[in-house]
C-alpha positions as a Markdown table, in Angstrom:
| # | Residue | x | y | z |
|---|---|---|---|---|
| 1 | Met | 136.1 | 55.0 | -200.0 |
| 2 | Thr | 132.9 | 53.5 | -201.1 |
| 3 | Asp | 130.9 | 55.5 | -203.6 |
| 4 | Pro | 127.4 | 56.3 | -202.1 |
| 5 | Ala | 125.8 | 55.3 | -205.4 |
| 6 | Asp | 127.1 | 51.7 | -204.7 |
| 7 | Arg | 125.3 | 51.4 | -201.4 |
| 8 | Ile | 122.9 | 48.5 | -201.2 |
| 9 | Pro | 119.3 | 49.7 | -200.5 |
| 10 | Pro | 117.9 | 48.6 | -197.2 |
| 11 | Leu | 116.7 | 45.0 | -197.7 |
| 12 | Asn | 113.7 | 45.2 | -195.3 |
| 13 | Ala | 112.5 | 48.3 | -197.2 |
| 14 | Leu | 113.0 | 46.5 | -200.5 |
| 15 | Arg | 110.9 | 43.6 | -199.3 |
| 16 | Ala | 108.1 | 46.0 | -198.2 |
| 17 | Phe | 108.3 | 47.7 | -201.5 |
| 18 | Glu | 108.1 | 44.5 | -203.5 |
| 19 | Ala | 105.1 | 43.3 | -201.6 |
| 20 | Ala | 103.3 | 46.6 | -201.7 |
| 21 | Ala | 104.0 | 47.1 | -205.4 |
| 22 | Arg | 102.9 | 43.6 | -206.3 |
| 23 | Arg | 99.7 | 43.9 | -204.2 |
| 24 | Leu | 99.1 | 47.6 | -204.9 |
| 25 | Ser | 98.2 | 47.9 | -201.2 |
| 26 | Phe | 100.1 | 48.7 | -198.1 |
| 27 | Thr | 97.5 | 46.8 | -196.0 |
| 28 | Lys | 97.8 | 43.6 | -198.1 |
| 29 | Ala | 101.6 | 43.9 | -198.0 |
| 30 | Ala | 101.4 | 44.2 | -194.2 |
| 31 | Glu | 99.2 | 41.1 | -194.0 |
| 32 | Glu | 101.6 | 39.1 | -196.2 |
| 33 | Leu | 104.7 | 40.1 | -194.3 |
| 34 | Asn | 103.0 | 39.9 | -190.9 |
| 35 | Val | 103.7 | 43.5 | -189.9 |
| 36 | Thr | 101.5 | 46.6 | -189.4 |
| 37 | Pro | 100.6 | 48.9 | -192.3 |
| 38 | Gly | 102.4 | 51.6 | -190.4 |
| 39 | Ala | 105.6 | 49.6 | -190.6 |
| 40 | Ile | 105.2 | 49.2 | -194.4 |
| 41 | Ser | 104.7 | 52.9 | -194.7 |
| 42 | Gln | 107.8 | 53.6 | -192.7 |
| 43 | Gln | 109.9 | 51.2 | -194.8 |
| 44 | Ile | 108.6 | 52.8 | -198.0 |
| 45 | Arg | 109.5 | 56.2 | -196.8 |
| 46 | Gln | 113.0 | 55.0 | -196.0 |
| 47 | Leu | 113.3 | 53.6 | -199.5 |
| 48 | Glu | 112.0 | 56.8 | -201.1 |
| 49 | Asp | 114.6 | 58.8 | -199.0 |
| 50 | Tyr | 117.2 | 56.5 | -200.4 |
| 51 | Ala | 116.0 | 56.8 | -203.9 |
| 52 | Gly | 115.4 | 60.6 | -203.7 |
| 53 | Thr | 112.0 | 60.2 | -205.5 |
| 54 | Pro | 108.5 | 59.0 | -204.7 |
| 55 | Leu | 107.7 | 55.4 | -205.5 |
| 56 | Phe | 104.0 | 55.3 | -204.9 |
| 57 | Lys | 101.0 | 57.6 | -205.6 |
| 58 | Arg | 98.5 | 57.4 | -202.8 |
| 59 | Thr | 94.9 | 57.4 | -204.0 |
| 60 | Gly | 92.7 | 56.8 | -201.0 |
| 61 | Arg | 93.1 | 53.2 | -199.8 |
| 62 | Ser | 94.9 | 52.0 | -202.9 |
| 63 | Val | 98.3 | 53.0 | -204.3 |
| 64 | Leu | 99.7 | 53.3 | -207.8 |
| 65 | Leu | 103.3 | 52.9 | -208.9 |
| 66 | Thr | 105.4 | 55.9 | -210.1 |
| 67 | Asp | 107.6 | 55.5 | -213.2 |
| 68 | Ala | 110.6 | 54.9 | -211.0 |
| 69 | Ala | 108.8 | 52.1 | -209.1 |
| 70 | Gln | 107.6 | 50.4 | -212.3 |
| 71 | Ala | 111.1 | 50.4 | -213.7 |
| 72 | Thr | 112.5 | 49.1 | -210.4 |
| 73 | Leu | 110.0 | 46.3 | -209.5 |
| 74 | Pro | 111.2 | 43.7 | -212.0 |
| 75 | Leu | 114.8 | 44.1 | -210.9 |
| 76 | Val | 113.8 | 43.8 | -207.2 |
| 77 | Arg | 111.8 | 40.7 | -207.8 |
| 78 | Glu | 114.7 | 39.1 | -209.8 |
| 79 | Ala | 117.1 | 40.1 | -207.0 |
| 80 | Phe | 115.0 | 38.4 | -204.3 |
| 81 | Glu | 114.7 | 35.3 | -206.5 |
| 82 | Arg | 118.5 | 35.2 | -206.8 |
| 83 | Ile | 118.8 | 35.6 | -203.0 |
| 84 | Ala | 116.3 | 32.8 | -202.5 |
| 85 | Glu | 118.2 | 30.6 | -204.9 |
| 86 | Ala | 121.4 | 31.3 | -203.0 |
| 87 | Gly | 119.7 | 30.2 | -199.8 |
| 88 | Arg | 118.6 | 27.0 | -201.6 |
| 89 | Val | 122.2 | 26.3 | -202.7 |
| 90 | Met | 123.4 | 26.8 | -199.1 |
| 91 | Gln | 120.7 | 24.4 | -197.9 |
| 92 | Ala | 121.4 | 21.7 | -200.5 |
| 93 | Pro | 123.0 | 19.2 | -198.2 |
| 94 | Ala | 120.1 | 19.5 | -195.7 |
| 95 | Arg | 117.5 | 19.2 | -198.5 |
| 96 | Lys | 119.1 | 16.1 | -200.0 |
| 97 | Gly | 116.5 | 13.4 | -200.5 |
| 98 | Arg | 113.6 | 15.8 | -200.4 |
| 99 | Val | 111.6 | 17.2 | -203.3 |
| 100 | Met | 108.8 | 19.7 | -202.8 |
| 101 | Val | 106.3 | 20.3 | -205.6 |
| 102 | Ser | 103.4 | 22.8 | -205.6 |
| 103 | Ser | 100.2 | 22.0 | -207.4 |
| 104 | Ala | 96.5 | 22.9 | -207.5 |
| 105 | Pro | 94.5 | 20.8 | -205.0 |
| 106 | Ser | 92.4 | 18.8 | -207.5 |
| 107 | Phe | 95.4 | 17.8 | -209.7 |
| 108 | Ala | 97.4 | 17.0 | -206.6 |
| 109 | Ala | 94.6 | 14.8 | -205.1 |
| 110 | Lys | 93.5 | 13.0 | -208.2 |
| 111 | Trp | 96.6 | 12.7 | -210.4 |
| 112 | Leu | 99.8 | 13.3 | -208.4 |
| 113 | Ala | 99.2 | 12.0 | -204.9 |
| 114 | Pro | 98.0 | 8.5 | -205.9 |
| 115 | Lys | 101.2 | 7.9 | -207.8 |
| 116 | Leu | 103.7 | 8.8 | -205.1 |
| 117 | Asp | 103.9 | 5.3 | -203.6 |
| 118 | Val | 105.1 | 4.0 | -207.0 |
| 119 | Phe | 107.7 | 6.8 | -207.1 |
| 120 | His | 109.0 | 6.1 | -203.6 |
| 121 | Gln | 109.2 | 2.3 | -204.3 |
| 122 | Ser | 111.4 | 3.0 | -207.3 |
| 123 | His | 113.4 | 5.8 | -205.9 |
| 124 | Asp | 114.6 | 4.8 | -202.4 |
| 125 | Gly | 116.0 | 7.7 | -200.5 |
| 126 | Ile | 113.9 | 10.5 | -202.2 |
| 127 | Glu | 110.8 | 11.8 | -200.5 |
| 128 | Ala | 108.4 | 13.8 | -202.6 |
| 129 | Trp | 106.3 | 16.3 | -200.7 |
| 130 | Ile | 103.2 | 18.0 | -202.2 |
| 131 | Ser | 102.1 | 21.5 | -201.4 |
| 132 | Ala | 98.5 | 21.9 | -202.6 |
| 133 | Asp | 97.5 | 25.5 | -203.1 |
| 134 | Met | 94.9 | 27.3 | -205.3 |
| 135 | Gly | 97.1 | 30.3 | -205.8 |
| 136 | Leu | 100.1 | 30.6 | -208.1 |
| 137 | Thr | 103.4 | 29.7 | -206.4 |
| 138 | Asp | 105.6 | 32.8 | -205.5 |
| 139 | Phe | 109.1 | 31.3 | -205.9 |
| 140 | Thr | 110.6 | 34.2 | -204.0 |
| 141 | Thr | 108.9 | 33.0 | -200.8 |
| 142 | Ala | 107.7 | 29.4 | -201.4 |
| 143 | Asp | 109.8 | 26.4 | -200.5 |
| 144 | Ala | 108.7 | 24.5 | -203.6 |
| 145 | Asp | 111.4 | 23.2 | -205.9 |
| 146 | Phe | 109.0 | 23.5 | -208.9 |
| 147 | Ala | 105.3 | 23.8 | -209.5 |
| 148 | Ile | 102.7 | 22.2 | -211.7 |
| 149 | Arg | 100.6 | 24.8 | -213.4 |
| 150 | Tyr | 97.5 | 24.5 | -215.6 |
| 151 | Gly | 97.7 | 26.9 | -218.5 |
| 152 | Arg | 99.4 | 27.6 | -221.8 |
| 153 | Gly | 103.0 | 27.5 | -220.5 |
| 154 | Asn | 103.9 | 31.1 | -221.0 |
| 155 | Tyr | 105.0 | 32.3 | -217.6 |
| 156 | Asp | 107.2 | 35.4 | -217.2 |
| 157 | Gly | 110.5 | 34.7 | -215.6 |
| 158 | Leu | 109.9 | 30.9 | -215.4 |
| 159 | Lys | 111.1 | 28.0 | -217.4 |
| 160 | Ser | 108.2 | 25.7 | -218.4 |
| 161 | Glu | 108.1 | 22.2 | -219.8 |
| 162 | Lys | 104.9 | 20.4 | -220.9 |
| 163 | Leu | 103.8 | 17.6 | -218.6 |
| 164 | Leu | 100.3 | 16.6 | -219.9 |
| 165 | Asp | 97.7 | 17.7 | -222.4 |
| 166 | Glu | 94.1 | 18.0 | -221.2 |
| 167 | Thr | 90.7 | 17.1 | -222.6 |
| 168 | Val | 87.2 | 17.4 | -221.2 |
| 169 | Leu | 84.5 | 14.7 | -221.3 |
| 170 | Pro | 81.2 | 13.8 | -219.5 |
| 171 | Val | 81.6 | 11.3 | -216.7 |
| 172 | Cys | 79.1 | 9.6 | -214.4 |
| 173 | Ser | 78.6 | 6.7 | -212.1 |
| 174 | Pro | 78.0 | 3.4 | -213.9 |
| 175 | Gln | 74.6 | 3.1 | -212.2 |
| 176 | Leu | 73.3 | 6.0 | -214.4 |
| 177 | Leu | 73.7 | 3.8 | -217.5 |
| 178 | Glu | 70.8 | 1.6 | -216.3 |
| 179 | Gly | 67.5 | 2.2 | -214.5 |
| 180 | Ser | 64.3 | 3.8 | -215.6 |
| 181 | Asp | 66.1 | 6.7 | -217.3 |
| 182 | Pro | 69.2 | 5.1 | -218.8 |
| 183 | Leu | 71.9 | 7.5 | -220.1 |
| 184 | Arg | 72.8 | 6.3 | -223.6 |
| 185 | Arg | 73.0 | 9.4 | -225.8 |
| 186 | Pro | 73.5 | 13.2 | -225.2 |
| 187 | Gln | 69.7 | 13.9 | -225.6 |
| 188 | Asp | 69.2 | 11.7 | -222.4 |
| 189 | Leu | 70.9 | 14.4 | -220.4 |
| 190 | Ala | 67.5 | 16.3 | -220.3 |
| 191 | Arg | 66.4 | 13.7 | -217.6 |
| 192 | His | 69.6 | 13.9 | -215.5 |
| 193 | Thr | 71.3 | 16.4 | -213.2 |
| 194 | Leu | 74.2 | 18.3 | -214.7 |
| 195 | Leu | 77.2 | 18.9 | -212.5 |
| 196 | His | 79.3 | 22.0 | -213.1 |
| 197 | Asp | 83.0 | 22.5 | -212.5 |
| 198 | Glu | 83.6 | 26.2 | -211.7 |
| 199 | Ser | 87.1 | 26.0 | -210.4 |
| 200 | Gly | 87.9 | 29.4 | -211.9 |
| 201 | Glu | 91.1 | 28.5 | -213.8 |
| 202 | Asn | 90.5 | 31.2 | -216.4 |
| 203 | Asp | 90.6 | 28.7 | -219.3 |
| 204 | Pro | 88.6 | 30.2 | -222.3 |
| 205 | Ser | 89.2 | 27.0 | -224.3 |
| 206 | Cys | 87.4 | 24.7 | -221.7 |
| 207 | Pro | 83.8 | 24.1 | -222.6 |
| 208 | Asp | 80.9 | 24.4 | -220.2 |
| 209 | Trp | 77.7 | 22.3 | -220.6 |
| 210 | Ala | 76.1 | 24.9 | -222.9 |
| 211 | Ser | 79.0 | 25.0 | -225.4 |
| 212 | Trp | 79.5 | 21.2 | -225.2 |
| 213 | Leu | 75.8 | 20.6 | -226.1 |
| 214 | Arg | 75.8 | 23.3 | -228.8 |
| 215 | Ala | 78.9 | 21.7 | -230.4 |
| 216 | Arg | 76.9 | 18.4 | -230.8 |
| 217 | Ser | 73.7 | 20.1 | -231.9 |
| 218 | Val | 71.9 | 18.8 | -228.8 |
| 219 | Glu | 68.6 | 20.6 | -228.1 |
| 220 | Gly | 66.1 | 20.4 | -225.3 |
| 221 | Val | 68.6 | 20.2 | -222.4 |
| 222 | Asp | 68.7 | 23.1 | -219.9 |
| 223 | Ala | 72.5 | 23.6 | -219.6 |
| 224 | Ser | 72.1 | 26.1 | -216.7 |
| 225 | Arg | 70.6 | 23.8 | -214.1 |
| 226 | Gly | 72.5 | 21.7 | -211.6 |
| 227 | Pro | 74.9 | 22.3 | -208.7 |
| 228 | Arg | 78.2 | 24.0 | -209.1 |
| 229 | Phe | 81.6 | 23.2 | -207.4 |
| 230 | Asn | 84.7 | 25.4 | -207.1 |
| 231 | Gln | 87.2 | 22.5 | -207.3 |
| 232 | Gly | 87.4 | 19.7 | -209.8 |
| 233 | Val | 87.8 | 17.0 | -207.2 |
| 234 | Leu | 84.4 | 18.0 | -205.7 |
| 235 | Val | 82.6 | 17.6 | -209.0 |
| 236 | Ile | 84.3 | 14.2 | -209.6 |
| 237 | Glu | 83.2 | 13.0 | -206.2 |
| 238 | Ala | 79.6 | 14.2 | -206.8 |
| 239 | Ala | 79.5 | 12.3 | -210.1 |
| 240 | Ala | 81.0 | 9.1 | -208.6 |
| 241 | Ser | 78.3 | 9.1 | -205.9 |
| 242 | Gly | 75.6 | 9.2 | -208.5 |
| 243 | Arg | 74.4 | 12.8 | -208.1 |
| 244 | Gly | 74.6 | 13.6 | -211.8 |
| 245 | Ile | 76.9 | 13.9 | -214.8 |
| 246 | Ala | 80.0 | 16.0 | -214.7 |
| 247 | Leu | 81.9 | 17.6 | -217.5 |
| 248 | Ala | 85.3 | 16.8 | -216.2 |
| 249 | Lys | 89.0 | 17.1 | -217.1 |
| 250 | Arg | 90.4 | 13.7 | -218.0 |
| 251 | Ala | 93.5 | 14.1 | -215.8 |
| 252 | Ile | 91.3 | 14.7 | -212.8 |
| 253 | Ala | 88.9 | 11.9 | -213.7 |
| 254 | Gly | 91.4 | 9.5 | -215.1 |
| 255 | Ala | 92.1 | 7.3 | -212.0 |
| 256 | Asp | 88.3 | 6.9 | -211.4 |
| 257 | Leu | 87.7 | 6.0 | -215.0 |
| 258 | Ala | 90.4 | 3.4 | -215.0 |
| 259 | Ser | 89.0 | 1.8 | -211.8 |
| 260 | Gly | 85.5 | 1.8 | -213.1 |
| 261 | Arg | 84.2 | 4.1 | -210.4 |
| 262 | Leu | 83.3 | 6.5 | -213.2 |
| 263 | Val | 82.4 | 5.8 | -216.8 |
| 264 | Ala | 82.3 | 8.0 | -220.0 |
| 265 | Pro | 78.7 | 7.4 | -221.3 |
| 266 | Phe | 79.2 | 8.9 | -224.8 |
| 267 | Ala | 81.6 | 7.6 | -227.5 |
| 268 | Asp | 81.9 | 11.1 | -229.0 |
| 269 | Gly | 82.1 | 13.1 | -225.8 |
| 270 | Thr | 85.7 | 14.2 | -225.6 |
| 271 | Thr | 86.7 | 17.8 | -226.3 |
| 272 | Ser | 90.4 | 18.9 | -226.6 |
| 273 | Ile | 91.3 | 22.2 | -224.9 |
| 274 | Asp | 94.3 | 24.6 | -225.3 |
| 275 | Phe | 95.4 | 24.4 | -221.7 |
| 276 | Gly | 97.5 | 21.7 | -220.2 |
| 277 | Tyr | 99.7 | 21.0 | -217.2 |
| 278 | Trp | 103.2 | 22.4 | -217.1 |
| 279 | Leu | 106.3 | 21.9 | -214.9 |
| 280 | Val | 107.6 | 25.4 | -214.0 |
| 281 | Trp | 110.5 | 26.8 | -212.0 |
| 282 | Pro | 112.5 | 30.0 | -212.0 |
| 283 | Lys | 114.9 | 30.6 | -214.9 |
| 284 | Gly | 118.4 | 30.0 | -213.7 |
| 285 | Arg | 117.4 | 27.8 | -210.8 |
| 286 | His | 119.8 | 24.8 | -210.2 |
| 287 | Leu | 117.7 | 21.6 | -210.0 |
| 288 | Ser | 119.2 | 19.0 | -207.8 |
| 289 | Pro | 119.7 | 15.4 | -209.0 |
| 290 | Asp | 116.7 | 14.4 | -206.8 |
| 291 | Val | 114.5 | 17.0 | -208.4 |
| 292 | Arg | 115.5 | 16.1 | -211.9 |
| 293 | Ala | 114.8 | 12.4 | -211.1 |
| 294 | Phe | 111.3 | 13.3 | -209.9 |
| 295 | Ile | 110.6 | 15.4 | -213.0 |
| 296 | Lys | 111.9 | 12.6 | -215.3 |
| 297 | Trp | 109.6 | 10.2 | -213.5 |
| 298 | Leu | 106.6 | 12.5 | -213.8 |
| 299 | Lys | 107.1 | 12.9 | -217.5 |
| 300 | Ala | 107.3 | 9.1 | -217.9 |
| 301 | Glu | 104.1 | 8.7 | -216.0 |
| 302 | Ala | 102.4 | 11.3 | -218.2 |
| 303 | Met | 103.6 | 9.7 | -221.4 |
| 304 | Arg | 102.5 | 6.3 | -220.2 |
| 305 | Glu | 99.0 | 7.6 | -219.6 |
| 306 | Glu | 98.8 | 9.3 | -223.0 |
| 307 | Val | 99.9 | 6.1 | -224.7 |
| 308 | Val | 97.4 | 3.8 | -223.0 |
| 309 | Gly | 94.7 | 6.5 | -223.1 |
| 310 | Val | 94.0 | 6.6 | -219.3 |
């Protein structure tokens, strides 16, 4: 006879618990799982009956985790990750020849997507698909084999490998180097429009215009003026069209610099930053030969760019 303590908790209730605990909201969990808040509440009550203890403290519209819930949540997330991995192993024959990578839109558009034709030409039979998303990939629900994240590489529960370092430098259209107000030295920025990248990647090491100017002892330039953009690709396009000078990440601006669509007007304009681009996937995930081939190719492309200084 099976010991009641060995009974598996109801899986639907566990899914509701994981979403509600992660979002600290029954309403947001309901939106994520495409059910009603009442259904989430019912599933939580079922799980609390199973556990014999409350899992949430209701405080108006928000909820807090009890000690039991806080201890349980990491185990539940790991369990769902392992179930998802089991599903991926089952689907391996059907997924053969397909690699899915998740990336932020600007990096996907400016660095990754333009290189895919070269990859496909050299790896016949493997299709690389890009999922561009501003949010962090949730590997318990996402179809991505791995993700490319911008940060320091320390991600709980994930294996990370460095892909590319990052630097920041001013860039502009070549036409701004000439004309009645030529851009030759940082002091000339006082007569030009500053473009601001506010993509919100929480990178304290990345300079804004004020800190870039201060580091070079440049005075007389109002660093607060100029339009702001919430994605790096938008500020790059604004600079390329001649609307002003952008303080841009080299990986995002690299292809346009190489083609001459953008130029770096100052010899001493580059600033190294702590964040970089990392390849990440769940610890314990089995990477197929196709995925490994794509990752190997990505690293080779990144190394080639660092060597030639693109």
